[in-house]
MARRO-47539 format. One line per 4 residues: number of its first residue (from 1); their letters; for each residue x, y, z of C-alpha. Coordinates in steps of 0.001 Angstrom, whole numbers. Layout:
<rs>
NUM) a) X:Y:Z; ...
</rs>
This chain:
<rs>
1) mhla) 103055:92079:82680; 104763:89675:85039; 107504:92179:85855; 104943:94825:86804
5) vqyl) 103333:92437:89296; 106717:91391:90657; 107993:94949:91052; 104773:96183:92667
9) anpr) 104941:93341:95195; 108168:94873:96509; 107147:97569:99025; 110596:99186:98768
13) mrit) 110072:100109:95120; 108199:103315:94404; 105550:103206:91704; 107459:105854:89758
17) evad) 110519:103593:89825; 108454:100648:88555; 107079:102767:85714; 110582:103894:84769
21) llgy) 112026:100360:84854; 109239:99161:82573; 109953:101933:80079; 106937:104189:80605
25) ssig) 107478:107859:79891; 105346:108920:82855; 103574:107584:85921; 100295:108500:84229
29) aftr) 101031:106287:81235; 101916:103380:83517; 98812:103929:85655; 96564:103948:82567
33) whga) 98160:100758:81250; 97875:99053:84650; 94219:100028:84979; 93380:98790:81479
37) tfgs) 95279:95535:82010; 94431:94659:85614; 91331:96723:86323; 92866:98679:89196
41) sprk) 95511:101271:89921; 99082:100209:90706; 98634:101473:94265; 95708:99106:94837
45) arpn) 97793:96217:93499; 100410:96664:96194; 100467:94456:99289; 98537:95911:102237
49) s) 96715:98411:100045
</rs>
């Protein structure tokens, strides 16, 4: 969980790259996990979103 927050805080990392680094098979799987865990999409968790 902590790595997801840390990676998403970096505006240079694409969400697809974050999902891949965390071992998700697709952006959709990562987005579903993020929504269930944090209550929002990864895009909304990014700075200046």
